[in-house]
matplotlib code that plots the C-alpha trace (Angstrom):
import matplotlib.pyplot as plt

x = [-8.7, -8.7, -5.3, -5.8, -4.7, -4.6, -2.2, 0.3, 2.8, 6.0, 8.8, 12.5, 12.0, 16.1, 16.3, 15.3, 12.0, 10.7, 12.1, 10.7, 7.1, 7.0, 7.9, 5.2, 2.7, 3.4, 3.0, -0.9, -1.1, -0.7, 0.3, 3.0, 5.1, 8.2, 9.6, 13.3, 16.6, 17.7, 15.9, 15.7, 16.7, 13.2, 11.9, 8.4, 5.5, 3.6, 6.5, 7.2, 10.0, 10.0, 13.0, 12.1, 13.6, 10.9, 12.7, 12.3, 8.5, 9.1, 11.1, 7.6, 5.2, 6.8, 7.1, 3.5, 2.6, 4.5, 3.0, -0.7, -0.1, 1.5, -1.0, -3.9, -5.1, -6.8, -4.2, -5.4, -2.2, 0.7, 3.2, 5.3, 8.8, 11.6, 13.5, 17.1, 18.7, 22.0, 23.7, 25.1, 24.7, 22.1, 24.5, 26.9, 24.4, 25.0, 22.0, 22.6, 21.9, 18.8, 17.2, 17.7, 15.8, 13.2, 12.9, 12.9, 11.0, 8.6, 8.1, 8.3, 5.1, 3.3, 4.6, 3.4, 0.2, -1.1, -1.2, -2.7, -5.3, -7.5, -8.3, -8.7, -11.2, -13.6, -13.0, -14.1, -11.2, -7.6, -4.7, -1.6, 0.5, 3.3, 6.8, 7.8, 10.2, 10.4, 12.0, 8.4, 7.5, 10.6, 13.6, 17.3, 20.6, 22.2, 19.4, 17.4, 17.0, 15.9, 13.3, 12.0, 11.1, 9.6, 7.4, 6.4, 5.3, 3.3, 1.2, 0.8, -0.6, -2.7, -4.3, -4.5, -6.6, -9.0, -9.6, -9.9, -11.4, -15.2, -14.0, -13.2, -9.6, -7.2, -4.2, -1.7, 1.4, 4.2, 6.9, 9.7, 12.2, 15.6, 15.4, 18.4, 18.8, 21.3, 19.9, 22.7, 25.3, 25.1, 24.9, 28.3, 27.1, 24.9, 25.6, 23.3, 22.8, 20.9, 19.2, 17.1, 14.0, 13.8, 12.4, 10.0, 8.9, 7.5, 6.5, 4.0, 2.7, 1.8, 0.0, -1.9, -3.1, -3.9, -5.9, -8.3, -12.0, -13.0, -14.5, -11.2, -8.8, -5.2, -4.1, -0.6, 1.5, 4.7, 6.9, 10.4, 12.4, 11.5, 15.3, 17.2, 20.4, 20.0]
y = [-27.3, -29.9, -28.8, -30.4, -27.8, -25.0, -22.4, -22.0, -19.5, -20.5, -17.9, -18.9, -21.8, -22.4, -24.8, -26.0, -25.9, -23.7, -26.3, -29.3, -27.5, -26.9, -30.8, -31.7, -29.4, -30.9, -34.3, -32.9, -32.1, -28.2, -25.6, -24.1, -20.6, -20.4, -16.9, -16.6, -15.0, -18.2, -21.3, -24.5, -27.5, -28.7, -29.7, -30.6, -29.1, -27.8, -25.6, -22.2, -20.0, -16.2, -14.3, -12.1, -10.6, -10.3, -7.6, -5.3, -4.2, -3.3, -7.1, -8.5, -6.5, -7.7, -11.3, -11.1, -9.8, -12.0, -15.1, -13.7, -13.4, -17.2, -18.5, -16.7, -14.6, -17.4, -18.2, -20.3, -20.6, -18.6, -19.8, -16.9, -19.0, -16.6, -15.5, -15.2, -14.3, -13.2, -13.6, -11.0, -9.1, -6.3, -3.7, -5.2, -6.1, -4.7, -2.1, -3.1, -6.7, -5.7, -4.4, -7.0, -9.1, -7.0, -6.3, -9.8, -11.5, -9.5, -6.6, -9.6, -11.0, -7.7, -7.2, -10.5, -11.2, -7.6, -8.5, -12.1, -11.4, -9.7, -12.3, -14.8, -12.9, -12.4, -16.2, -17.1, -19.4, -19.2, -20.0, -17.6, -19.7, -17.7, -19.7, -17.7, -19.6, -20.7, -17.7, -15.9, -17.3, -16.9, -14.8, -16.1, -14.4, -13.3, -13.7, -10.3, -9.2, -12.4, -13.1, -9.6, -10.2, -13.5, -11.9, -10.1, -12.3, -14.1, -10.5, -10.1, -13.5, -13.2, -9.9, -11.0, -14.0, -12.2, -9.6, -12.2, -15.6, -14.3, -14.1, -18.1, -17.0, -18.7, -17.6, -20.0, -19.5, -21.9, -22.2, -25.0, -25.4, -26.2, -27.7, -29.0, -26.2, -23.7, -21.2, -22.3, -21.5, -17.8, -18.8, -19.7, -21.2, -23.9, -26.6, -28.2, -31.6, -35.0, -34.7, -31.7, -32.0, -32.2, -29.9, -32.1, -32.7, -28.9, -29.2, -32.0, -30.0, -27.3, -29.8, -31.4, -27.5, -26.8, -29.9, -29.6, -28.8, -25.6, -24.4, -25.9, -23.6, -24.1, -20.6, -21.8, -24.6, -25.3, -28.0, -29.3, -32.5, -35.1, -36.0, -32.7, -34.3, -37.3]
z = [-27.6, -30.6, -31.9, -35.6, -38.3, -35.3, -35.8, -33.0, -32.7, -30.5, -29.5, -28.7, -31.0, -32.0, -28.8, -25.5, -24.6, -27.3, -30.0, -28.4, -27.7, -31.5, -32.1, -29.8, -31.7, -34.9, -33.7, -32.7, -36.6, -35.6, -38.2, -36.4, -36.4, -35.0, -34.2, -33.4, -33.8, -35.3, -37.0, -35.2, -37.1, -37.7, -41.2, -41.5, -43.9, -41.4, -39.5, -40.6, -39.5, -39.3, -37.9, -34.8, -31.8, -29.3, -27.5, -30.6, -31.2, -35.2, -35.3, -33.6, -35.8, -38.7, -37.8, -37.1, -40.3, -42.4, -40.3, -41.2, -44.9, -44.8, -42.6, -42.3, -39.0, -37.2, -34.7, -31.8, -29.6, -28.8, -26.7, -25.1, -24.3, -25.5, -22.5, -21.3, -17.6, -16.3, -13.1, -10.6, -7.4, -7.4, -7.3, -9.6, -12.6, -15.7, -16.4, -20.2, -18.9, -16.7, -19.5, -22.0, -19.4, -19.3, -23.1, -23.7, -21.0, -20.2, -23.1, -25.6, -24.1, -24.3, -27.9, -29.2, -27.3, -28.1, -31.9, -31.5, -28.6, -30.6, -33.1, -30.2, -28.5, -31.7, -32.3, -29.0, -28.6, -28.0, -25.5, -24.3, -22.6, -20.8, -19.7, -16.2, -13.8, -10.2, -9.9, -10.5, -7.4, -4.9, -4.6, -5.3, -4.6, -7.4, -10.0, -8.9, -12.2, -13.7, -10.6, -11.1, -14.9, -14.1, -11.2, -13.8, -16.3, -13.2, -12.9, -16.3, -17.0, -13.8, -14.9, -18.3, -17.7, -15.7, -18.8, -21.5, -19.6, -20.7, -24.3, -24.4, -24.2, -21.8, -20.2, -18.3, -16.7, -16.3, -13.7, -14.2, -12.2, -13.5, -17.2, -18.9, -21.5, -23.2, -20.2, -18.1, -20.3, -18.9, -15.4, -13.6, -10.6, -12.1, -14.7, -17.1, -16.0, -16.5, -13.2, -14.7, -16.3, -20.2, -22.5, -24.0, -20.1, -20.1, -23.6, -22.3, -19.6, -22.5, -24.4, -21.4, -20.8, -24.9, -24.9, -21.9, -22.1, -23.7, -19.8, -17.9, -17.1, -16.0, -14.8, -12.7, -13.4, -11.2, -12.6, -10.6, -10.9, -8.5, -7.7, -8.4, -7.0, -8.6]

ax = plt.figure().add_subplot(projection="3d")
ax.plot(x, y, z, "-o")
ax.set_aspect("equal")
plt.show()
């Protein structure tokens, strides 16, 4: 896809992978709508922030219509990045935290994609990128709830790409290993460190997928730090 002047929506833009992806898209001359609960420290004439909590369907609807009113309806790119995780043994995990993870990590993708997808299909062009995790390909003790949501992202992504591929729309699922972000602030067993990947590394993989030939489709991308222990 030629990214020049394409409208992209990125969720979870306040920091980490979302913010790095916004910055990468802006360098490619995209017009970026950032959806999040708080605004990132980004000042650029092509960046537009819209407050949104992806776990809340009404909030997503409001952000979508505000985006369309401001930037038009031809949204070519959707990066479903917003996500959160809580650690805890299965029987000890707070049901409120369990529900919060599913509402954000899974329902949020549904709420956002269902609005943007019809115009992509009509235009015979579009790319949805869902950020899963290596937790979406395996089980991790103490992270059953988070793993369950990221497995759901994988199943959702695989089903959706088969539904929309003949409409010219790509769906890519990205499975990062450990990334140096604030995600680990709530994970007591792991501390973010310099041996992890950088958010801009994940953003570079996203750009690679977006810029590929129209008939070349990345279905799954798994990325990990080469030397996780230094």
